[in-house]
C-alpha positions in Angstrom: -17.2 -17.5 -10.1 -14.5 -17.5 -7.4 -11.9 -14.7 -7.5 -8.2 -15.5 -7.8 -6.2 -13.1 -5.7 -2.6 -12.3 -6.6 -0.2 -10.8 -4.0 1.7 -9.1 -6.8 -1.2 -6.7 -7.2 -0.3 -5.3 -3.8 3.4 -5.2 -4.8 2.4 -3.2 -7.8 0.4 -0.7 -5.7 3.4 -0.2 -3.4 5.8 0.4 -6.3 5.4 4.2 -5.5 7.8 3.5 -2.6 10.3 1.4 -4.6 13.8 2.5 -5.4 13.3 1.2 -8.9 10.5 3.8 -9.4 11.4 6.9 -11.4 13.7 9.1 -9.4 11.8 11.9 -7.7 13.7 13.7 -5.0 10.7 15.3 -3.4 8.9 11.9 -3.2 12.0 10.3 -1.8 12.3 13.0 0.9 8.7 12.5 1.9 9.2 8.7 2.2 12.3 9.0 4.3 10.7 11.6 6.6 8.0 9.2 7.7 8.3 6.5 10.3 6.8 3.5 8.6 6.5 1.7 11.9 4.2 4.4 13.3 0.5 4.1 12.3 -0.2 7.8 12.1 3.0 8.6 10.1 2.3 5.7 7.8 -1.3 6.9 7.2 0.1 10.4 6.3 2.5 8.8 3.9 -0.2 6.8 2.2 -2.4 9.8 2.0 0.3 11.9 0.4 1.7 9.4 -2.1 -0.5 6.3 -2.4 -3.9 8.0 -2.5 -3.3 9.7 -5.9 -1.9 6.3 -7.3 -5.0 4.5 -6.0 -7.3 6.8 -8.1 -5.4 5.9 -11.3 -6.9 2.4 -11.0 -10.4 1.8 -12.2 -13.2 1.3 -9.6 -13.1 -2.5 -10.3 -9.3 -2.6 -9.8 -9.6 -0.6 -6.6 -12.1 -3.0 -5.2 -9.9 -5.9 -6.3 -7.0 -4.4 -4.4 -9.1 -4.1 -1.2 -10.4 -7.6 -1.7 -6.9 -9.0 -2.2 -5.6 -7.3 0.9 -8.6 -8.7 2.9 -8.0 -12.2 1.5 -4.3 -12.3 2.4 -4.9 -10.8 5.8 -7.6 -13.3 6.4 -5.3 -16.2 5.4 -2.7 -15.1 7.9 -0.2 -14.1 5.3 2.9 -12.4 6.7 3.6 -10.5 3.5 7.2 -11.6 3.2 6.5 -12.2 -0.5 5.8 -8.5 -0.9 8.5 -7.0 1.4 11.3 -9.3 0.3 10.8 -8.3 -3.3 10.7 -4.5 -2.8 13.6 -2.1 -2.1 12.1 1.0 -0.7 13.2 4.4 0.4 11.9 3.7 3.9 14.4 4.8 6.5 13.7 1.6 8.5 12.6 -1.9 7.9 8.9 -2.5 8.4 8.8 -4.2 11.8 5.1 -5.4 11.6 4.3 -6.2 8.0 0.8 -7.3 8.7 0.2 -4.1 10.7 1.5 -2.2 7.7 -1.0 -4.0 5.4 -3.9 -3.4 7.9 -3.1 0.4 7.8 -2.9 0.2 4.0 -6.3 -1.6 3.8 -7.9 0.9 6.1 -6.6 3.8 4.0 -7.8 2.1 0.7 -11.2 1.6 2.2 -11.3 5.2 3.2 -10.3 6.4 -0.2 -12.9 4.2 -1.9 -15.5 5.5 0.5 -14.6 9.1 -0.2 -14.9 8.5 -3.9 -18.2 6.6 -3.4 -19.6 9.7 -1.6 -19.0 12.0 -4.5 
């Protein structure tokens, strides 16, 4: 059976950064303090805010998120469909949307690997 990947799954994962998310001043300050166009700062941001969210998902859902990112990256998607539908607390626009998603994918794989090693 062939999987059907939905870009909205990625949008849902990134909801932690969305202005529409529940107001949390500390989270907002963390988001604004990071340069989303710097790979190291972005990784720190994901580790602080996205990692806990990722572990709310079931193992099957986590793998689906990873597979979905790999699929859309492999198709050459530019992720406008995600970034145009999200209003974030980011201090700047994401200049390299694919690069952002590659960092995200690497982080998700690392989180999954850490969990698998338990």
